[in-house]
VOPAGU-2260 file (C-alpha; in pm, 1 decimal, decimal comma):
REM VOPAGU-2260
SITE   aa  ch    i         X         Y         Z
SITE  MET   A    0    9887,0    9497,9   12285,2
SITE  GLY   A    1   10114,8    9220,0   12154,7
SITE  LYS   A    2    9924,3    9124,1   11839,7
SITE  SER   A    3   10227,0    9008,4   11641,2
SITE  ILE   A    4   10368,1    8815,1   11937,4
SITE  LEU   A    5   10044,8    8618,0   11954,4
SITE  LEU   A    6    9982,9    8566,6   11583,0
SITE  SER   A    7   10326,8    8540,9   11427,4
SITE  GLN   A    8   10540,2    8399,7   11711,6
SITE  ARG   A    9   10316,2    8193,5   11944,4
SITE  PHE   A   10   10029,0    8076,1   11724,0
SITE  PRO   A   11   10254,3    7883,4   11477,7
SITE  ILE   A   12   10406,9    7692,4   11770,4
SITE  TRP   A   13   10063,0    7606,2   11909,0
SITE  PHE   A   14    9952,4    7492,8   11562,9
SITE  LEU   A   15   10254,8    7266,1   11509,0
SITE  THR   A   16   10220,9    7098,2   11849,7
SITE  ARG   A   17    9881,4    6976,5   11728,2
SITE  LYS   A   18    9979,5    6910,5   11365,7
SITE  PRO   A   19   10356,6    6843,2   11363,3
SITE  ALA   A   20   10369,1    6775,9   10988,4
SITE  ALA   A   21   10172,1    7088,4   10886,2
SITE  THR   A   22   10314,3    7362,4   10665,7
SITE  ILE   A   23   10292,7    7728,1   10768,9
SITE  LYS   A   24   10375,0    8042,6   10570,9
SITE  LEU   A   25   10415,3    8382,9   10733,5
SITE  ALA   A   26   10409,1    8685,9   10501,7
SITE  CYS   A   27   10494,6    9040,4   10611,6
SITE  TYR   A   28   10565,7    9357,0   10413,9
SITE  ASN   A   29   10918,4    9226,4   10362,4
SITE  ILE   A   30   11100,9    8903,2   10435,8
SITE  THR   A   31   11322,9    9065,5   10699,4
SITE  ARG   A   32   11019,0    9138,6   10913,1
SITE  ALA   A   33   10886,5    8785,2   10867,5
SITE  MET   A   34   11225,4    8632,8   10955,5
SITE  LYS   A   35   11230,1    8829,9   11279,4
SITE  HIS   A   36   10913,9    8650,0   11393,0
SITE  SER   A   37   11035,3    8318,6   11251,1
SITE  ARG   A   38   11355,4    8340,9   11452,7
SITE  VAL   A   39   11161,9    8386,9   11778,3
SITE  ALA   A   40   10933,3    8089,9   11710,4
SITE  ARG   A   41   11227,3    7871,4   11608,4
SITE  ASP   A   42   11427,9    7957,5   11919,7
SITE  ILE   A   43   11134,0    7876,1   12146,6
SITE  MET   A   44   11086,2    7536,1   11983,7
SITE  GLN   A   45   11458,3    7460,7   12017,6
SITE  SER   A   46   11464,5    7558,6   12384,8
SITE  PRO   A   47   11502,8    7299,2   12666,2
SITE  GLN   A   48   11175,9    7421,2   12819,2
SITE  PHE   A   49   10986,3    7337,5   12499,1
SITE  THR   A   50   11134,2    6989,7   12456,1
SITE  GLN   A   51   11058,3    6912,8   12820,1
SITE  MET   A   52   10698,5    7031,3   12783,8
SITE  PHE   A   53   10640,1    6840,3   12458,0
SITE  ALA   A   54   10796,7    6495,7   12477,6
SITE  ASP   A   55   10676,2    6388,8   12130,9
SITE  THR   A   56   10986,8    6413,6   11916,1
SITE  ASP   A   57   10776,7    6465,6   11601,6
SITE  VAL   A   58   10735,4    6830,1   11702,0
SITE  HIS   A   59   11102,4    6884,1   11788,8
SITE  LEU   A   60   11338,1    7081,7   11562,6
SITE  PRO   A   61   11692,5    6987,6   11461,8
SITE  ARG   A   62   11970,5    7176,7   11636,0
SITE  VAL   A   63   12052,2    7365,6   11314,7
SITE  ALA   A   64   11768,2    7553,5   11142,7
SITE  SER   A   65   11767,1    7877,6   10943,3
SITE  ALA   A   66   11550,7    8176,1   11028,1
SITE  GLU   A   67   11399,3    8184,2   10679,4
SITE  GLU   A   68   11263,2    7831,7   10698,2
SITE  TRP   A   69   11273,1    7537,6   10937,3
SITE  SER   A   70   11103,0    7202,6   10988,9
SITE  THR   A   71   10988,3    6968,4   11262,1
SITE  LYS   A   72   11112,9    6613,0   11257,0
SITE  ALA   A   73   10768,0    6501,7   11144,1
SITE  ARG   A   74   10787,5    6738,5   10848,1
SITE  LEU   A   75   11140,9    6630,6   10759,0
SITE  ALA   A   76   11024,1    6270,1   10755,0
SITE  LYS   A   77   10793,1    6357,7   10464,3
SITE  ARG   A   78   11100,0    6418,8   10244,5
SITE  ASP   A   79   10903,7    6649,0   10010,5
SITE  GLY   A   80   11119,4    6959,9   10044,2
SITE  GLN   A   81   10845,0    7164,8   10209,0
SITE  PRO   A   82   10937,5    7325,8   10541,8
SITE  SER   A   83   10716,3    7345,6   10847,6
SITE  PHE   A   84   10757,4    7722,7   10862,9
SITE  LYS   A   85   10866,3    7963,3   10591,2
SITE  ALA   A   86   10909,3    8340,7   10616,4
SITE  LEU   A   87   10796,7    8543,5   10315,1
SITE  GLY   A   88   10782,5    8899,9   10194,6
SITE  LEU   A   89   10465,7    8997,2   10014,3
SITE  ALA   A   90   10669,1    9029,8    9694,4
SITE  THR   A   91   10838,8    8690,8    9744,1
SITE  GLY   A   92   10558,8    8446,9    9674,0
SITE  PHE   A   93   10572,9    8071,6    9720,7
SITE  VAL   A   94   10499,5    7919,3    9383,1
SITE  GLY   A   95   10537,9    7540,2    9402,6
SITE  GLU   A   96   10481,7    7525,0    9777,6
SITE  GLY   A   97   10147,0    7492,4    9948,8
SITE  ALA   A   98   10036,5    7586,3   10299,6
SITE  ASP   A   99    9807,3    7443,3   10564,1
SITE  LEU   A  100    9816,9    7776,7   10745,4
SITE  LEU   A  101    9888,3    8115,4   10591,1
SITE  LEU   A  102    9954,2    8410,9   10819,2
SITE  ILE   A  103    9970,8    8766,9   10685,4
SITE  ASP   A  104   10092,4    9017,1   10942,7
SITE  ASP   A  105   10172,5    9384,0   10879,1
SITE  PRO   A  106   10139,0    9391,3   10498,4
SITE  TYR   A  107   10213,8    9766,0   10491,1
SITE  ALA   A  108   10546,1    9906,8   10603,2
SITE  SER   A  109   10392,2   10248,2   10675,0
SITE  PRO   A  110   10069,6   10448,1   10639,9
SITE  GLU   A  111   10222,3   10615,2   10334,2
SITE  ASP   A  112   10258,4   10275,6   10163,3
SITE  ALA   A  113    9894,6   10193,1   10234,3
SITE  ARG   A  114    9785,5   10523,7   10082,3
SITE  SER   A  115   10003,2   10477,5    9773,4
SITE  GLU   A  116    9782,9   10347,4    9493,7
SITE  LEU   A  117   10071,9   10157,7    9333,1
SITE  ILE   A  118   10194,1    9988,5    9653,4
SITE  ASN   A  119    9840,8    9914,4    9769,6
SITE  GLU   A  120    9756,2    9739,7    9442,0
SITE  LYS   A  121   10068,6    9522,1    9466,6
SITE  THR   A  122    9999,2    9440,2    9830,7
SITE  CYS   A  123    9636,0    9353,2    9768,9
SITE  ALA   A  124    9729,6    9130,2    9472,5
SITE  PHE   A  125    9932,3    8894,8    9694,2
SITE  TRP   A  126    9625,5    8713,2    9829,5
SITE  PRO   A  127    9420,6    8643,0    9513,4
SITE  GLU   A  128    9710,6    8600,5    9269,9
SITE  THR   A  129    9990,5    8437,2    9473,5
SITE  ALA   A  130    9864,5    8297,6    9802,7
SITE  LYS   A  131    9507,0    8182,2    9745,0
SITE  PRO   A  132    9594,8    7936,8    9461,8
SITE  ARG   A  133    9864,0    7775,2    9680,9
SITE  LEU   A  134    9649,7    7721,5    9989,7
SITE  LYS   A  135    9591,2    7351,5   10058,5
SITE  PRO   A  136    9233,1    7218,0   10074,1
SITE  GLY   A  137    9097,0    7289,7   10420,4
SITE  GLY   A  138    9376,0    7535,6   10484,4
SITE  ASN   A  139    9337,7    7835,2   10713,2
SITE  VAL   A  140    9425,0    8197,8   10653,7
SITE  VAL   A  141    9466,8    8466,1   10919,1
SITE  MET   A  142    9536,1    8825,3   10818,5
SITE  MET   A  143    9616,2    9094,9   11072,0
SITE  PHE   A  144    9686,3    9460,4   11000,4
SITE  HIS   A  145    9609,8    9821,0   11077,2
SITE  ARG   A  146    9330,2    9988,3   10879,4
SITE  TYR   A  147    9464,8   10283,0   10681,4
SITE  THR   A  148    9204,7   10334,7   10407,6
SITE  GLU   A  149    8866,5   10189,7   10313,8
SITE  ASP   A  150    9032,2   10036,9   10006,4
SITE  ASP   A  151    9323,5    9872,4   10187,7
SITE  LYS   A  152    9385,4    9497,9   10202,2
SITE  ALA   A  153    9122,2    9450,2   10473,0
SITE  GLY   A  154    8866,2    9646,4   10273,9
SITE  ARG   A  155    8933,1    9429,9    9969,5
SITE  VAL   A  156    8899,0    9092,2   10143,5
SITE  LEU   A  157    8589,7    9199,1   10338,6
SITE  ALA   A  158    8427,2    9306,2   10013,0
SITE  GLU   A  159    8522,0    8964,4    9872,1
SITE  GLY   A  160    8315,5    8797,5   10146,5
SITE  GLY   A  161    8360,1    8469,2   10330,4
SITE  TRP   A  162    8585,3    8607,4   10603,9
SITE  GLU   A  163    8537,7    8622,3   10978,8
SITE  TYR   A  164    8625,0    8974,1   11095,5
SITE  ILE   A  165    8743,5    9017,3   11454,1
SITE  ARG   A  166    8816,8    9379,2   11548,0
SITE  TYR   A  167    8954,2    9444,3   11894,8
SITE  ALA   A  168    8921,8    9821,4   11921,9
SITE  ALA   A  169    9131,7    9978,9   12197,1
SITE  VAL   A  170    8813,3   10151,2   12311,3
SITE  ALA   A  171    8485,6    9984,1   12218,1
SITE  ASP   A  172    8300,3   10198,2   11964,6
SITE  GLY   A  173    8010,1    9981,9   11849,1
SITE  ASP   A  174    7968,3    9786,3   11527,4
SITE  TYR   A  175    8201,1    9815,4   11232,8
SITE  VAL   A  176    7988,4    9856,5   10920,5
SITE  LEU   A  177    8138,2    9781,9   10579,6
SITE  PRO   A  178    8048,3   10084,3   10363,1
SITE  THR   A  179    8011,6    9890,0   10038,6
SITE  THR   A  180    7765,5    9628,1   10166,0
SITE  GLY   A  181    7629,8    9753,6   10497,6
SITE  GLN   A  182    7736,0    9429,7   10670,5
SITE  ALA   A  183    7805,0    9489,4   11039,8
SITE  TRP   A  184    8041,6    9317,0   11283,0
SITE  PRO   A  185    7984,7    9369,9   11657,6
SITE  ASP   A  186    8254,4    9400,2   11921,7
SITE  PRO   A  187    8391,3    9043,5   11967,9
SITE  LEU   A  188    8405,5    9086,9   12346,4
SITE  GLY   A  189    8052,2    9220,6   12373,7
SITE  ARG   A  190    8176,4    9542,7   12534,3
SITE  ALA   A  191    7964,0    9851,9   12578,2
SITE  GLU   A  192    8085,2   10160,1   12391,6
SITE  GLY   A  193    8362,7   10334,7   12582,3
SITE  GLU   A  194    8504,9   10023,1   12751,8
SITE  TYR   A  195    8882,6    9978,3   12728,4
SITE  LEU   A  196    9043,9    9671,3   12576,9
SITE  SER   A  197    9302,5    9620,3   12850,7
SITE  PRO   A  198    9318,6    9730,3   13215,8
SITE  ARG   A  199    9699,0    9723,5   13194,6
SITE  PHE   A  200    9692,8   10085,1   13076,6
SITE  PRO   A  201    9532,9   10377,5   13262,3
SITE  PRO   A  202    9270,8   10604,1   13097,3
SITE  SER   A  203    9538,2   10871,7   13050,5
SITE  TRP   A  204    9733,1   10634,7   12821,0
SITE  TYR   A  205    9431,2   10588,9   12594,2
SITE  GLN   A  206    9361,6   10963,4   12592,8
SITE  GLU   A  207    9720,5   11039,3   12496,2
SITE  LYS   A  208    9704,8   10797,9   12200,8
SITE  GLU   A  209    9367,2   10932,4   12091,3
SITE  ALA   A  210    9513,1   11280,7   12047,1
SITE  ASN   A  211    9663,5   11173,4   11712,9
SITE  GLY   A  212    9340,6   11116,4   11520,7
SITE  TYR   A  213    9451,8   10918,4   11214,4
SITE  THR   A  214    9696,1   10700,8   11409,4
SITE  TRP   A  215    9433,9   10637,1   11675,0
SITE  LEU   A  216    9174,5   10525,0   11422,2
SITE  SER   A  217    9398,2   10306,6   11205,9
SITE  GLN   A  218    9630,7   10150,7   11462,7
SITE  PHE   A  219    9422,1   10143,9   11779,8
SITE  GLN   A  220    9060,2   10131,4   11666,5
SITE  GLY   A  221    9091,7    9930,8   11346,8
SITE  ARG   A  222    8892,9   10191,0   11152,4
SITE  PRO   A  223    9027,5   10381,4   10852,6
SITE  THR   A  224    8778,9   10659,9   10927,9
SITE  SER   A  225    8566,9   10753,9   11225,6
SITE  LYS   A  226    8193,7   10682,1   11233,2
SITE  GLU   A  227    8109,6   11052,1   11230,7
SITE  GLY   A  228    8379,1   11142,6   10975,8
SITE  ALA   A  229    8720,4   11296,2   11037,2
SITE  PHE   A  230    8744,2   11568,5   10770,5
SITE  PHE   A  231    8370,4   11617,4   10718,0
SITE  LYS   A  232    8153,2   11579,7   11028,4
SITE  VAL   A  233    7869,3   11422,8   10834,0
SITE  ALA   A  234    7634,4   11416,4   11133,2
SITE  LYS   A  235    7617,0   11795,3   11093,5
SITE  LEU   A  236    7446,1   11758,8   10754,4
SITE  GLU   A  237    7073,2   11829,8   10779,1
SITE  ILE   A  238    6864,1   11635,3   10528,8
SITE  ILE   A  239    6566,6   11835,7   10401,5
SITE  ASP   A  240    6281,2   11758,3   10164,0
SITE  ALA   A  241    6310,5   12075,2    9955,0
SITE  ALA   A  242    6543,4   12372,8    9919,3
SITE  PRO   A  243    6438,7   12740,6    9918,7
SITE  ALA   A  244    6322,6   12880,7    9586,0
SITE  ILE   A  245    6573,4   13169,5    9576,7
SITE  LEU   A  246    6928,6   13041,3    9550,5
SITE  ARG   A  247    7242,9   13104,6    9351,6
SITE  THR   A  248    7325,8   12768,6    9195,3
SITE  VAL   A  249    7629,5   12604,1    9035,3
SITE  ARG   A  250    7680,4   12260,3    8887,4
SITE  ALA   A  251    8049,8   12171,1    8913,7
SITE  TRP   A  252    8192,3   11877,4    8722,7
SITE  ASP   A  253    8490,1   11660,3    8810,9
SITE  LEU   A  254    8569,3   11473,3    8490,6
SITE  ALA   A  255    8677,4   11121,9    8400,9
SITE  ALA   A  256    8650,5   10928,8    8075,5
SITE  SER   A  257    8653,7   10564,0    8171,3
SITE  THR   A  258    8418,0   10281,8    8264,2
SITE  THR   A  259    8650,3   10178,4    8548,1
SITE  GLY   A  260    8832,7   10369,3    8818,8
SITE  ASP   A  261    8731,9   10728,1    8887,6
SITE  TYR   A  262    8380,7   10862,0    8835,3
SITE  THR   A  263    8262,9   11163,5    8646,6
SITE  ALA   A  264    8071,5   11358,7    8910,5
SITE  GLY   A  265    7849,9   11663,4    8875,7
SITE  VAL   A  266    7735,5   11824,7    9202,1
SITE  LYS   A  267    7472,3   12098,4    9206,1
SITE  LEU   A  268    7519,3   12337,5    9496,3
SITE  GLY   A  269    7305,7   12630,9    9603,2
SITE  LEU   A  270    7367,8   12927,9    9833,4
SITE  ASP   A  271    7105,2   13146,7    9999,0
SITE  GLU   A  272    7133,0   13506,1   10122,7
SITE  ASP   A  273    7204,3   13388,1   10477,5
SITE  GLY   A  274    7516,8   13197,3   10374,2
SITE  ILE   A  275    7361,3   12848,7   10396,5
SITE  TYR   A  276    7471,0   12597,4   10133,8
SITE  TYR   A  277    7237,1   12335,5    9984,4
SITE  ILE   A  278    7356,0   12019,0    9811,5
SITE  LEU   A  279    7074,8   11994,4    9557,3
SITE  ASP   A  280    7168,2   11704,4    9330,7
SITE  VAL   A  281    7447,2   11465,6    9238,0
SITE  VAL   A  282    7502,4   11300,0    8900,6
SITE  ARG   A  283    7775,2   11038,9    8898,0
SITE  GLY   A  284    7882,2   10762,0    8663,0
SITE  ARG   A  285    8163,6   10584,8    8484,8
SITE  TRP   A  286    8125,7   10681,6    8120,7
SITE  LEU   A  287    8340,4   10705,4    7811,7
SITE  SER   A  288    8372,4   11053,7    7664,4
SITE  ASP   A  289    8066,7   11045,1    7435,8
SITE  ASP   A  290    7833,5   10912,0    7704,9
SITE  ARG   A  291    7978,9   11153,2    7959,4
SITE  ASN   A  292    7916,2   11449,4    7730,4
SITE  ALA   A  293    7559,7   11335,5    7667,6
SITE  HIS   A  294    7494,4   11319,5    8042,4
SITE  MET   A  295    7645,1   11665,3    8088,3
SITE  ARG   A  296    7421,9   11814,4    7816,1
SITE  GLN   A  297    7111,4   11646,5    7956,9
SITE  THR   A  298    7193,5   11760,5    8310,5
SITE  ALA   A  299    7246,5   12119,0    8195,3
SITE  ALA   A  300    6904,0   12114,0    8028,5
SITE  LEU   A  301    6740,9   11984,6    8347,4
SITE  ASP   A  302    6919,7   12240,0    8565,5
SITE  GLY   A  303    6826,3   12529,7    8339,0
SITE  LYS   A  304    7022,3   12833,2    8226,5
SITE  PRO   A  305    7025,6   13012,1    8567,9
SITE  THR   A  306    7256,8   12738,1    8699,2
SITE  LYS   A  307    7616,1   12821,5    8624,8
SITE  ILE   A  308    7845,2   12536,2    8514,5
SITE  ARG   A  309    8201,3   12494,1    8632,5
SITE  ILE   A  310    8441,7   12243,5    8480,2
SITE  ALA   A  311    8762,7   12126,1    8645,9
SITE  GLN   A  312    9045,3   12192,0    8402,0
SITE  ASP   A  313    9346,6   11961,5    8411,5
SITE  PRO   A  314    9692,7   12120,1    8387,1
SITE  GLY   A  315    9854,4   12158,8    8047,3
SITE  GLN   A  316    9727,8   12231,5    7697,8
SITE  ALA   A  317    9518,3   11912,3    7688,4
SITE  GLY   A  318    9319,0   12039,6    7987,3
SITE  VAL   A  319    9267,1   12376,8    7818,5
SITE  ASP   A  320    9153,5   12211,4    7495,8
SITE  GLN   A  321    8908,5   11985,9    7680,0
SITE  ALA   A  322    8756,9   12277,8    7871,8
SITE  LEU   A  323    8714,4   12476,0    7548,2
SITE  ALA   A  324    8548,3   12180,4    7375,5
SITE  LEU   A  325    8304,5   12128,3    7662,6
SITE  THR   A  326    8226,6   12499,6    7674,1
SITE  ARG   A  327    8135,2   12491,1    7304,2
SITE  MET   A  328    7927,4   12179,5    7362,5
SITE  LEU   A  329    7733,8   12360,2    7637,6
SITE  ALA   A  330    7673,0   12674,8    7431,9
SITE  GLY   A  331    7386,2   12877,3    7571,9
SITE  TYR   A  332    7483,9   12812,7    7934,6
SITE  THR   A  333    7725,9   13004,5    8157,8
SITE  VAL   A  334    8033,1   12781,9    8166,1
SITE  ARG   A  335    8372,7   12839,7    8322,2
SITE  GLY   A  336    8676,4   12613,0    8319,7
SITE  GLU   A  337    8907,7   12652,4    8616,2
SITE  ARG   A  338    9251,0   12497,2    8649,8
SITE  VAL   A  339    9281,6   12247,4    8933,6
SITE  THR   A  340    9551,9   12342,0    9185,6
SITE  GLY   A  341    9650,1   12227,0    9534,0
SITE  SER   A  342    9588,2   11901,4    9716,7
SITE  LYS   A  343    9241,5   11753,4    9746,1
SITE  GLU   A  344    9242,0   11825,2   10119,0
SITE  ALA   A  345    9334,7   12188,3   10064,7
SITE  ARG   A  346    9063,3   12228,7    9801,7
SITE  ALA   A  347    8801,3   12068,3   10027,3
SITE  ASP   A  348    8897,1   12252,1   10345,2
SITE  ALA   A  349    8668,4   12553,0   10298,0
SITE  PHE   A  350    8363,4   12340,3   10227,2
SITE  ALA   A  351    8444,2   12108,8   10519,4
SITE  SER   A  352    8447,8   12414,7   10745,8
SITE  GLN   A  353    8094,3   12498,4   10636,0
SITE  VAL   A  354    7975,0   12140,8   10683,0
SITE  ASN   A  355    8133,0   12113,7   11027,5
SITE  ALA   A  356    7976,7   12444,4   11132,3
SITE  GLY   A  357    7630,3   12314,9   11038,8
SITE  ASN   A  358    7592,8   12552,0   10744,0
SITE  VAL   A  359    7523,9   12284,6   10479,8
SITE  LYS   A  360    7193,3   12112,0   10411,2
SITE  ILE   A  361    7131,4   11825,2   10172,9
SITE  VAL   A  362    6813,2   11769,8    9974,4
SITE  ARG   A  363    6675,1   11419,8   10014,5
SITE  GLY   A  364    6754,8   11194,6    9717,9
SITE  HIS   A  365    6861,8   10845,5    9617,1
SITE  TRP   A  366    7221,2   10968,7    9591,7
SITE  ASN   A  367    7242,1   11084,5    9956,3
SITE  ARG   A  368    7385,2   10766,3   10105,8
SITE  ASP   A  369    7676,0   10734,1    9859,2
SITE  LEU   A  370    7762,4   11102,7    9890,0
SITE  ILE   A  371    7757,0   11104,3   10269,4
SITE  GLU   A  372    7970,7   10790,4   10282,2
SITE  GLU   A  373    8223,9   10947,0   10044,7
SITE  MET   A  374    8235,8   11253,4   10268,9
SITE  ARG   A  375    8271,8   11042,6   10583,4
SITE  GLN   A  376    8565,2   10847,6   10441,3
SITE  PHE   A  377    8747,8   11147,8   10294,8
SITE  PRO   A  378    9045,1   11173,5   10249,0
SITE  LEU   A  379    9106,4   10801,3   10307,7
SITE  GLY   A  380    8821,8   10657,7   10100,3
SITE  LYS   A  381    8836,9   10493,1    9761,4
SITE  ASN   A  382    8642,9   10769,1    9584,0
SITE  ASP   A  383    8658,0   11146,5    9616,3
SITE  ASP   A  384    8514,7   11266,5    9285,4
SITE  CYS   A  385    8203,2   11421,7    9441,9
SITE  ILE   A  386    8419,2   11593,6    9703,9
SITE  ASP   A  387    8627,1   11753,6    9428,9
SITE  ALA   A  388    8313,5   11870,9    9247,6
SITE  MET   A  389    8157,6   12010,5    9567,8
SITE  SER   A  390    8476,8   12195,4    9651,9
SITE  ASP   A  391    8481,2   12356,2    9307,0
SITE  ALA   A  392    8111,7   12444,4    9329,9
SITE  MET   A  393    8164,3   12623,2    9660,1
SITE  SER   A  394    8462,9   12808,8    9519,0
SITE  GLU   A  395    8245,9   12928,0    9232,1
SITE  LEU   A  396    7963,5   13038,1    9461,2
SITE  SER   A  397    8208,4   13223,8    9682,6
SITE  ASP   A  398    8294,5   13452,4    9388,8
SITE  ARG   A  399    8043,4   13739,2    9419,9
SITE  THR   A  400    8204,6   13951,5    9149,5
SITE  GLY   A  401    8050,5   14060,8    8820,5
SITE  GLU   A  402    7696,0   13999,1    8714,2
SITE  TYR   A  403    7665,6   13664,0    8890,6
SITE  ARG   A  404    7477,2   13766,4    9206,6
SITE  ILE   A  405    7168,3   13649,9    9394,3
SITE  SER   A  406    6984,6   13955,3    9267,6
SITE  HIS   A  407    7046,9   13830,2    8913,0
SITE  PHE   A  408    6799,8   13547,1    8980,9
SITE  ARG   A  409    6523,9   13749,9    9142,2
SITE  VAL   A  410    6377,0   13840,4    8804,5
């Protein structure tokens, strides 16, 4: 749709014709990308058509100007060493130089970079640590990018607050609601759901692009995940006030031992004789080891001995030792440690199939909203600890061998 042409090539020219002495910084995922846009803007401003249209020589450029940085005559007259336009990579920075206008376009080189925790953290740090302190008073910032995950650069700045969010979805799909706060942004054009952004393309073009789900959402709709969920169709979850009395039950734990980052999550899942699953309860928190263990013991006491306990066991001897220690701690309950294998998506696939077939019900509780949102965002959300625990709980319930049967709980 020409987003970068408008923002990174034409908008800086428009801005400088109104403020010839202003300073502009354009940051992309690398400086090569930013210089590509800079070169186009520079060439336009050096063209005979531009100088004829804008007679004020303050906005004219010298005949020789580099693609990395260039200045109007008004800016050069300041003699302060700061260019009118400077191309940056997100790792470059501009310590010592301010900006009246900061443009950030395409901060991620690929979807894989956006989903890399290490690269995402470095990319997100550019704004608060490098750019924000250098912005001049009254300066403007425009960021433009695809939405790859809920915790990408857009997710971070929206959670920060104070930003105007303009989302031009290829096909209007209603409000965008920020999961962390519930704040909603309507379609900026006031379109009804289903209306196309541009008549230049026929309906068949939109339908062809929509066939690739993740690409369609992130690059065309500006959503990291669909409203109804991509992996888990959360609208299929039926919320009930109480579960049946006769169920096989498991509490599966996905473990962490920190007050930041991942959660420790314990999901209690039940299964009836008709093959319907019930999400009965969720316990989740960021605790150090001692507090985590105390919560696990208390939860086991509340669940009662008929509820089997499954613990995700990390690879290696340390994972074995931890599982053994927790089993001893939970003496008197049926506990099994199981080694974690396979990707998160592969582990969650079986449970997603049950959810999407309408075979999963969820008991009403204060934890419902957070759980459903985690399911809706999976696998592109910030958290997936409850998903891991639910997947393990279903795996445990699917094992009908030995003494652990529904009939065991009819006594």
